[in-house]
C-alpha positions as CSV (number, residue, x, y, z in Angstrom):
1,M,126.3,59.0,121.8
2,S,128.9,60.2,125.1
3,R,129.4,63.9,125.7
4,T,133.2,63.3,124.9
5,N,132.5,62.1,121.2
6,A,129.7,64.7,120.9
7,D,132.3,67.5,121.6
8,A,135.2,65.7,119.5
9,A,132.7,65.6,116.2
10,P,133.3,69.7,115.8
11,D,137.0,69.3,115.4
12,T,136.7,67.5,112.2
13,L,134.8,70.6,110.9
14,T,137.2,71.6,107.7
15,A,134.5,73.3,105.5
16,E,136.3,76.7,105.8
17,A,139.8,75.4,105.0
18,S,139.3,74.7,101.4
19,L,136.3,78.2,100.6
20,S,137.6,81.1,99.4
21,P,137.2,84.5,101.2
22,G,135.7,86.2,98.5
23,L,133.2,88.2,100.0
24,K,133.6,91.9,101.0
25,Q,132.0,93.4,104.1
26,R,130.0,95.6,101.6
27,H,128.8,92.1,100.1
28,L,127.8,90.5,103.7
29,S,126.4,94.5,104.7
30,M,123.9,94.2,101.9
31,I,122.9,90.7,101.8
32,A,122.0,90.9,105.4
33,L,119.9,94.2,104.5
34,G,118.1,92.7,101.5
35,G,118.0,89.1,103.1
36,V,114.9,90.6,104.9
37,I,113.4,91.6,101.6
38,G,112.0,88.4,99.9
39,A,109.9,87.6,97.9
40,G,107.4,86.0,100.5
41,L,107.2,90.1,101.3
42,F,106.0,91.2,97.9
43,V,103.8,88.6,97.1
44,G,102.5,86.6,100.3
45,S,101.7,89.1,102.5
46,G,98.4,89.7,100.6
47,A,96.9,86.8,101.9
48,G,98.0,87.3,105.5
49,I,96.0,91.3,105.1
50,A,93.0,89.1,104.2
51,A,93.0,87.1,106.8
52,A,93.6,89.4,109.9
53,G,92.9,93.0,108.4
54,P,94.9,95.6,110.0
55,S,95.8,93.4,112.8
56,I,98.5,92.0,110.4
57,V,100.7,94.6,111.9
58,I,100.5,92.9,114.8
59,A,100.8,89.7,113.1
60,Y,104.2,90.7,111.9
61,A,105.5,92.5,114.9
62,V,105.0,89.3,116.8
63,S,106.3,86.9,114.3
64,G,109.3,89.5,114.0
65,L,110.0,89.7,117.8
66,L,110.5,85.8,117.4
67,V,112.9,86.1,114.5
68,M,115.0,88.6,116.3
69,L,115.5,86.4,119.2
70,V,116.3,83.6,116.7
71,M,119.0,86.1,114.7
72,R,120.5,86.7,118.2
73,M,120.8,83.4,119.1
74,L,122.2,82.4,115.4
75,G,124.5,85.4,115.3
76,E,125.8,84.5,118.7
77,M,127.0,81.3,117.6
78,S,128.1,82.0,114.4
79,A,130.6,85.0,115.3
80,A,132.1,82.3,118.0
81,Y,132.1,79.2,115.8
82,P,132.2,80.6,111.7
83,S,130.9,77.8,109.5
84,S,129.4,77.3,106.3
85,G,127.4,74.9,107.6
86,S,125.9,77.8,109.9
87,F,123.3,76.5,112.3
88,S,123.7,72.7,111.2
89,A,127.2,72.4,112.2
90,H,126.1,74.3,116.0
91,A,123.7,71.9,116.3
92,E,126.5,69.3,115.6
93,R,128.9,70.8,118.3
94,A,126.2,71.2,120.9
95,I,123.7,68.3,120.6
96,G,125.4,65.4,118.7
97,P,125.9,64.7,114.6
98,W,122.1,63.4,114.2
99,A,120.8,66.7,115.0
100,G,123.3,68.3,112.5
101,F,122.6,66.0,109.7
102,T,118.6,66.5,110.1
103,A,119.0,70.3,110.1
104,G,121.2,70.6,107.3
105,W,119.8,68.1,104.8
106,S,116.1,69.4,105.7
107,F,117.3,72.8,105.1
108,W,118.8,71.7,101.9
109,V,115.8,70.0,100.6
110,L,113.9,73.4,101.3
111,L,116.5,75.7,99.8
112,C,116.4,73.4,96.8
113,T,112.6,73.4,96.3
114,A,112.5,77.0,96.8
115,V,114.7,77.6,94.0
116,G,112.1,75.9,91.6
117,L,109.5,77.8,93.1
118,E,111.3,81.2,92.6
119,G,112.3,80.5,89.3
120,I,108.5,79.3,88.1
121,G,107.1,82.9,89.4
122,A,110.0,84.6,87.7
123,A,109.3,83.1,84.7
124,K,105.5,83.8,85.2
125,I,106.4,87.6,85.7
126,V,108.5,87.5,82.1
127,T,106.1,85.7,79.9
128,G,103.3,88.0,81.5
129,W,105.7,91.1,79.7
130,L,106.8,88.9,76.6
131,P,103.4,86.8,75.9
132,G,103.8,83.4,73.7
133,T,107.5,82.7,75.1
134,P,107.6,79.6,76.9
135,E,107.5,79.4,80.8
136,W,109.9,76.4,80.8
137,A,112.8,78.5,78.9
138,W,113.0,81.4,81.1
139,V,112.9,79.1,84.0
140,A,115.7,77.2,82.6
141,L,117.6,80.5,81.4
142,F,117.5,81.9,85.1
143,M,118.5,78.1,86.4
144,V,121.5,78.4,84.0
145,V,122.5,81.9,84.9
146,F,122.7,81.5,88.7
147,C,124.3,78.3,88.2
148,A,127.0,79.6,86.5
149,T,127.2,82.6,88.4
150,N,127.7,80.3,91.9
151,L,130.1,77.9,89.8
152,A,132.7,80.5,89.0
153,A,133.4,82.2,91.8
154,V,131.8,83.2,95.4
155,R,132.5,86.8,94.7
156,N,130.1,87.0,91.8
157,F,127.5,85.4,94.2
158,G,128.5,88.5,96.4
159,E,128.2,91.4,93.5
160,F,124.7,89.9,92.3
161,E,123.3,90.0,95.9
162,F,125.0,93.1,96.8
163,W,122.9,95.2,93.3
164,F,119.8,92.9,93.9
165,A,119.7,94.2,97.3
166,A,120.5,97.5,96.5
167,L,117.7,97.4,94.2
168,K,115.4,96.0,97.1
169,V,115.9,98.4,99.4
170,G,116.0,101.6,97.4
171,A,112.3,100.4,96.0
172,I,110.8,99.7,99.3
173,T,112.4,102.5,101.1
174,L,110.6,104.6,98.4
175,F,107.3,102.9,98.8
176,L,107.5,103.4,102.6
177,V,108.1,107.6,101.9
178,L,105.4,107.9,99.4
179,G,103.3,106.0,101.9
180,L,103.5,108.1,104.7
181,L,103.9,111.2,102.8
182,A,100.3,110.1,101.5
183,I,98.8,109.5,105.1
184,A,100.4,112.6,106.1
185,G,98.1,114.5,103.7
186,V,101.0,115.9,101.8
187,L,101.6,114.0,98.6
188,P,100.2,115.8,95.6
189,G,96.7,114.5,94.4
190,S,95.9,112.4,97.7
191,D,94.3,112.9,100.6
192,S,95.5,111.7,103.9
193,P,93.1,108.3,105.0
194,G,93.1,109.1,108.4
195,L,92.3,106.3,111.0
196,T,89.3,105.0,108.4
197,N,90.8,102.0,107.1
198,L,91.9,101.1,110.7
199,T,89.0,101.3,112.4
200,G,86.2,100.6,109.5
201,E,84.9,97.6,108.0
202,G,85.1,95.6,111.0
203,G,87.5,97.3,112.9
204,F,91.0,97.0,113.8
205,L,90.2,92.5,114.0
206,P,87.6,92.2,111.7
207,N,87.8,88.0,111.8
208,G,88.8,87.9,115.1
209,S,91.4,85.7,116.6
210,E,91.4,83.1,114.0
211,G,91.9,85.8,111.3
212,L,95.2,87.1,113.5
213,V,96.2,83.5,113.8
214,V,96.4,82.8,109.8
215,G,98.0,86.2,109.7
216,L,100.8,85.2,112.2
217,L,101.4,81.9,110.7
218,A,101.5,83.7,107.0
219,S,104.0,86.2,108.4
220,V,106.4,83.7,109.9
221,F,107.3,82.1,106.8
222,A,107.8,85.6,104.9
223,Y,111.0,86.0,107.2
224,G,112.6,82.9,106.0
225,G,115.9,83.7,104.2
226,L,117.4,85.4,107.0
227,E,120.1,82.7,107.5
228,T,122.0,83.0,104.6
229,V,124.2,85.7,105.9
230,T,125.6,83.7,108.4
231,I,126.4,81.1,105.9
232,A,128.0,83.7,103.7
233,A,130.0,84.9,106.3
234,A,132.3,81.9,106.9
235,E,133.6,83.2,103.1
236,S,134.3,86.4,104.2
237,K,137.9,87.9,105.5
238,N,136.5,88.7,108.8
239,P,133.8,86.5,109.3
240,V,133.1,87.4,113.2
241,Q,132.6,91.1,112.5
242,G,130.3,90.7,109.8
243,V,127.9,88.3,111.7
244,A,127.6,90.5,114.4
245,S,127.3,93.9,112.0
246,A,124.2,92.0,110.6
247,V,122.5,90.5,114.0
248,R,122.9,94.0,115.4
249,T,120.9,95.7,113.2
250,A,118.4,92.9,112.3
251,M,115.9,94.7,114.7
252,W,115.8,97.8,113.0
253,R,115.5,96.3,109.5
254,I,112.4,94.0,110.4
255,A,110.9,97.0,112.1
256,L,111.1,99.2,109.1
257,F,110.8,96.5,105.9
258,Y,108.1,94.5,107.6
259,I,106.1,96.0,110.3
260,G,106.5,99.6,108.9
261,S,105.2,98.6,105.3
262,M,102.2,96.5,106.6
263,A,101.1,99.5,108.8
264,V,101.6,101.9,105.6
265,I,99.5,99.3,103.4
266,V,96.6,98.7,105.8
267,T,96.4,102.6,106.5
268,L,96.2,103.4,102.8
269,V,94.0,100.7,101.5
270,P,90.6,98.9,102.7
271,W,91.8,95.5,104.1
272,N,89.2,93.9,101.9
273,S,90.3,95.2,99.1
274,K,90.1,92.8,95.9
275,A,93.2,94.3,94.9
276,V,95.4,93.2,97.8
277,V,95.4,90.1,97.0
278,E,94.6,89.7,93.0
279,Q,97.3,92.2,92.6
280,G,99.6,92.2,95.6
281,P,99.3,94.8,98.7
282,Y,102.3,96.9,97.5
283,V,100.9,97.4,94.1
284,A,97.3,98.1,95.7
285,A,98.6,100.5,97.7
286,L,100.8,102.7,94.8
287,G,97.5,102.2,92.7
288,H,95.5,103.6,95.2
289,L,97.6,106.7,95.5
290,G,97.3,107.1,91.6
291,I,101.0,106.7,90.6
292,P,101.2,105.8,86.8
293,G,102.9,101.8,86.3
294,A,102.6,101.2,89.8
295,G,101.7,97.7,88.8
296,Q,104.7,97.1,86.5
297,L,107.2,98.8,88.6
298,M,106.2,96.6,91.5
299,N,106.7,93.6,89.2
300,V,109.9,94.5,88.3
301,V,111.0,94.4,92.1
302,V,109.1,91.5,92.7
303,L,111.2,89.9,89.6
304,V,114.7,91.2,91.4
305,A,113.3,89.5,94.8
306,L,112.5,86.4,92.9
307,L,116.1,86.0,91.0
308,S,117.7,87.2,94.2
309,A,116.1,84.8,96.3
310,M,117.1,81.7,93.7
311,N,120.7,83.1,93.9
312,A,121.0,83.1,97.5
313,N,119.3,79.8,97.7
314,I,121.7,78.0,95.2
315,Y,124.4,79.9,97.1
316,G,123.1,78.4,100.5
317,S,121.8,75.2,99.6
318,S,125.6,74.6,97.9
319,R,127.4,75.3,100.7
320,I,124.9,73.6,103.6
321,A,125.7,70.5,101.6
322,Y,129.1,71.0,101.6
323,S,129.8,71.9,105.3
324,L,127.6,68.4,105.6
325,V,130.1,66.3,103.6
326,E,132.8,67.4,105.3
327,R,131.8,66.3,108.4
328,G,131.2,63.0,107.0
329,Q,127.2,63.4,106.4
330,G,126.7,63.1,103.0
331,P,128.1,61.7,99.3
332,K,131.9,62.6,99.0
333,A,131.6,63.9,95.6
334,L,129.3,66.7,97.1
335,G,132.7,67.8,98.9
336,R,134.9,68.4,95.9
337,V,136.4,72.2,95.6
338,S,137.8,73.5,92.3
339,S,139.0,77.3,92.8
340,G,137.6,78.2,96.1
341,V,134.3,77.1,95.2
342,P,132.2,73.4,95.7
343,R,131.3,73.1,92.3
344,V,129.7,69.5,92.4
345,A,127.4,70.7,95.3
346,V,126.4,73.6,93.8
347,L,125.4,71.5,90.1
348,A,123.6,69.0,92.7
349,S,121.6,71.9,94.2
350,S,121.0,73.5,91.1
351,V,119.8,70.1,89.5
352,F,117.5,69.3,92.3
353,G,116.1,72.7,91.9
354,F,115.0,72.1,88.2
355,V,113.8,69.0,89.1
356,C,111.3,70.5,91.4
357,V,110.2,72.8,88.2
358,L,109.8,69.6,86.0
359,L,107.6,68.0,88.8
360,S,105.2,71.3,88.7
361,Y,105.1,70.5,85.1
362,W,104.6,66.9,85.1
363,R,103.0,66.2,88.3
364,P,101.1,69.3,89.2
365,D,98.7,67.5,91.3
366,D,100.2,65.3,93.5
367,V,103.8,64.8,93.7
368,F,104.3,68.8,93.6
369,P,101.6,69.8,96.4
370,W,103.3,66.8,98.5
371,L,106.8,68.6,98.4
372,L,105.5,71.5,99.1
373,N,103.8,70.2,102.1
374,M,106.7,68.3,103.2
375,I,108.9,72.0,103.5
376,G,105.9,73.9,104.7
377,A,107.5,74.2,108.3
378,V,111.4,73.0,107.8
379,I,111.9,77.1,108.9
380,L,110.2,76.2,112.3
381,V,112.2,73.0,112.7
382,V,115.7,74.6,112.0
383,W,114.6,77.6,114.3
384,I,114.2,75.0,117.3
385,F,117.6,73.5,116.5
386,I,119.2,76.8,116.8
387,A,117.2,77.7,120.1
388,A,118.3,74.0,121.6
389,A,122.2,74.4,120.5
390,Q,122.1,78.1,121.5
391,L,121.0,76.7,125.1
392,R,124.0,74.5,125.4
393,L,126.6,76.1,123.7
394,R,126.1,79.4,125.6
395,R,126.9,77.5,128.6
396,R,129.9,76.0,127.3
397,L,131.2,79.4,125.7
398,D,130.8,81.0,129.3
399,R,132.6,78.1,130.9
400,E,135.3,77.5,128.5
401,A,136.0,80.3,125.9
402,P,134.0,83.4,127.3
403,E,136.3,85.9,124.7
404,K,134.6,84.2,121.8
405,L,131.1,86.0,122.4
406,A,131.3,88.9,120.3
407,V,127.5,88.6,119.9
408,R,125.3,88.0,123.2
409,M,121.9,86.8,123.4
410,W,119.8,88.9,125.5
411,A,118.5,87.9,128.8
412,F,120.1,84.2,128.5
413,P,118.6,81.8,129.1
414,V,115.1,83.5,129.6
415,L,114.4,85.0,126.4
416,T,115.3,81.4,124.9
417,W,113.2,79.6,126.1
418,V,110.5,82.0,125.4
419,A,111.5,81.8,121.9
420,L,111.4,77.9,122.3
421,A,108.0,78.5,123.8
422,G,106.6,80.8,120.8
423,M,107.9,77.9,118.3
424,V,105.9,75.6,119.9
425,A,102.8,77.6,120.1
426,I,103.0,78.1,116.6
427,F,103.3,74.3,116.0
428,V,99.9,74.3,118.0
429,L,98.1,76.8,116.0
430,M,99.4,75.0,112.5
431,A,97.9,71.8,113.5
432,R,94.5,73.5,114.6
433,Q,94.3,75.4,111.4
434,P,93.3,72.7,108.2
435,D,95.5,74.4,105.6
436,T,98.7,74.1,107.6
437,R,98.0,71.0,109.5
438,V,98.7,68.7,106.3
439,Q,102.0,70.6,106.1
440,L,103.1,70.4,109.7
441,Y,102.5,66.3,109.3
442,S,104.2,66.3,106.5
443,T,107.4,67.8,107.6
444,G,107.1,66.2,110.7
445,G,107.6,63.2,109.0
446,M,110.6,64.3,106.6
447,T,112.4,65.2,109.8
448,L,111.4,62.2,112.1
449,F,112.9,60.0,108.7
450,L,115.7,62.2,108.5
451,A,116.2,62.2,112.6
452,A,116.3,58.4,112.3
453,V,118.6,58.2,109.6
454,G,121.0,60.6,111.5
455,Y,120.8,58.7,114.4
456,A,121.6,55.5,112.9
457,W,124.4,56.7,110.9
458,Q,126.0,58.5,114.4
459,R,125.7,55.2,116.1
460,A,127.6,53.3,112.7
461,R,130.5,55.8,113.0
462,A,130.6,55.4,117.0
463,K,131.2,51.6,116.7
464,N,134.1,52.0,113.9
């Protein structure tokens, strides 16, 4: 495709024109704050600690630095070109329609599948409290509630996420305060562990570099979900301010919630304690402090995190689908808007999520694992599109519209290339690990298929 055509394509990006700007600044602020506290942090971090030991702190710090760079790049583009398509629209504008098609639809599949996974996880927690109740009924209830929430008005999504995020932030802040008091030896009924758990039981790097690599890969995928705020910003009254504020506070949020909580956990609890994996690291740490009801308390927090992720992913997937259709890259029916909401896109995203739930029951041994492997590395593919798009758009903005650079990537282009090198390194590490190799190849296959379809569509449109 010629440069002229590539540049002209974004002029058709009309997605924002029909959407209702129903999100307030407080919604965006809390979505940005709570977006970094996902179910992956509460649930998935146990496996990372078991593999890496105390060095999981380094793993989260390294992956956190990469995520900060990605968010800075995405923030720069989203502040300059607010769009409900976020990185998909940026990839189209910078690289070509095939890139926007590939990034957008692969992310849509990821989000819709994640909705199903989160529904299953939330239902398991509730059936633990109410044994004998059917798990599928709870999944259906959660799907109906959040589908209805997203169908009604965007402010409903914003309100749910505001309070979900407030609960998550409050819970993890309380955890950090209690943990630091215990480490300092001033929490009643507990003695300071000192450096015993960091240097004992095999030392800081008990499983060597291989353990650190496994922990690094686990930590990278725990950061998924940060992109939602740039999608949501397009439906706020001041999208540029919303994106700029979210991106500028990303660094301290990642450092505090992720790296800080990992440091507290491995200082308080021996990394090889069975409770870290079986009960979850946060429950294990609170149990170590002798806090009564710690397990149920954290189950409530994890339930909130899962429901929050369901809500956010139905929202994000519907907006990505809507933006793709508005750019002529999907079925026109998905682009219908009613009362400022792309309701057909919401329904389609919810139905796909529910199909994933059904597959987990009907075909748990083949189809569902295949689907999970297919989306395993999608977030890395999206990040590569973000970095590649930012490299091209930043130069264009510097030349043609420098006033749009409300957010600037640090040390451009050096840190953008550093981030790209980091992503390639993670792909190499995934190829070396048997557990992640299948995910890498499955995601690669889906990405190549979508890229081929997107390129064929791009060529056909250029001829017409």
